[in-house]
C-alpha angles and dihedrals in degrees: 000000000000091000092051091051093052093050092049090051093051092046090056096045092052103044099034096063127059121226113252119221131181109260099222119177107233091210086068093060132076090252091054091053091048092051089047092055091047092052091047093053093044088059091057126079113294113254118264116235093225089054089050092051091048092051093047090049092057095233110176096212118104108245089224091058100044129078110190115059113194134133092221124031121186128185112203118195115196112218122229113250108249118230117221114233130200120196091348093303132099114271114215098224130138088275089071094063122086114268120236122273088255088066094062095044102034095105092041090055090051090051090048092047092049093053095043088052091050089048090052093048092048125079090251115090093212133030116264113253091236096044096101139016113198116193119190111196112203137169135195090281099045103036112108130175088245089068092052093047094045093052091046089060098044114063096204093051119101132184122219124188120216130172091237124010094184082073101094091185090057091048092051091046089052092049089052090053093053087068097217118197094218118098093238143354139215123243117202135174110221093242094075129090126226130187139195089282095056097101092043091056089050089059091073089062124088109244094209094063139059114260129187109221097212134041099183119112111239098205132016094220094051115106120248109305123196091200117009095209146020090264106124144146105219136183112247091236095050119119127181114238099211141087116275098223098091130113122261096265094049091045091064092044089049090058091054094042091051090049091050092051088052092045090241102116117116099178142248121308134179099242103135135033127223133231110270 
């Protein structure tokens, strides 16, 4: 009887009183502030993946001021085919006949293979549409139907027409006018070779300075050359402070000289190889 009385008393005490809890407003806590910020951001426009890639890459260009969004930007400059001469007149040797189509797209195919390999090795099954922007600068002497066909088949390839593509200053000026969102770009004549380690070798170079991508002398009789080709890595904001009416040799020198004057020259490095 005593035990029954005790159980009834405990039952009454437990169920006849409501538990009392502190009524704390969650908005006054740090968790509340966090949730409030998340809700505010979720109501805004969703982030664009290209913007995210640009911010992660540390690109200095404001996204509202740039037009071309790509993590890697490459400018390819086809070289005019030289004609052999003998005694001041044209010599009708094999050099005078048009090269095969492979000659014009050889470097382009190497670039395509490089980025397809990177895409296969990455976690993504396909290459992102804004992963690369390839600009091919041609003039009336270097344009070939192979360039047009290759760019037609590759979505991230773009043809740009200039009056004289041997003018490095004009090419750099055109790249500046494109307003790319990347921090830098790569400038390559199409008589160079690249391999699967090309981008890894580029990582040793500072992206905020002009770098010549070859240090080899092309010809012994050539006067002192600061950079023996049009192969450069160049900051997107770099401009050459020199007239454009110079010959091809002095154009490359003018790029280096201007970079030195602006304290933006990193030096010459053996990053690419040339056609033998």
